[in-house]
C-alpha positions in Angstrom: 0.0 0.0 0.0 1.4 3.4 -0.8 2.3 5.8 2.0 -0.5 8.2 0.9 -3.6 7.8 -1.3 -4.2 11.5 -1.3 -4.8 12.9 -4.8 -6.5 16.2 -3.9 -5.0 19.7 -3.3 -4.0 20.8 -0.8 -2.8 17.5 0.3 -3.9 15.9 3.6 -1.6 15.5 6.6 0.8 12.5 6.3 0.4 9.4 8.4 3.3 10.5 10.7 1.9 14.0 11.2 0.3 14.9 14.6 -2.9 16.0 12.8 -3.1 12.8 10.7 -6.8 12.3 11.6 -7.7 15.4 9.6 -7.2 13.5 6.3 -10.2 12.8 4.2 -11.9 9.3 4.5 -11.7 7.3 1.2 -13.5 4.3 2.5 -15.7 3.9 5.6 -17.6 1.0 7.2 -19.3 2.5 10.2 -21.2 -0.7 10.8 -17.8 -2.3 11.4 -16.4 0.7 13.2 -13.5 1.8 10.9 -12.5 4.2 8.1 -9.5 4.4 5.8 -8.1 7.9 5.4 -6.3 9.1 2.2 -3.0 9.1 4.1 -3.4 5.3 4.5 -4.3 5.5 8.2 -7.1 3.2 9.5 -9.1 4.9 12.2 -11.5 3.1 14.5 -14.6 4.3 16.3 -12.9 3.9 19.6 -10.3 6.5 18.4 -7.6 3.9 18.0 -5.5 4.0 14.8 -3.4 1.7 12.7 -0.7 3.4 10.8 0.6 2.3 7.4 3.9 1.1 8.9 2.0 -1.2 11.3 2.3 1.0 14.3 -0.7 0.9 16.6 -2.0 4.0 18.3 -4.1 3.2 21.4 -7.5 4.7 21.7 -7.3 8.3 23.0 -10.9 9.2 23.5 -11.3 11.9 26.1 -13.9 11.2 28.7 -16.3 13.8 30.0 -16.3 14.4 33.7 -19.5 14.3 35.6 -20.0 16.6 38.5 -22.7 15.9 41.1 
């Protein structure tokens, strides 16, 4: 798989960029909980990620605090 599948201008952030999640989805399966971004990053509904080099990014969802 290529490092980037991005063909539009301006180009999306690369897979190793801190803002990689801002890339445009090119395939999505919400019923399965994942989307493929044009920078070849797989993002999951739990906010985890799989980078093109095989690196796993753990879910990083922020949780709301409840005050009583």
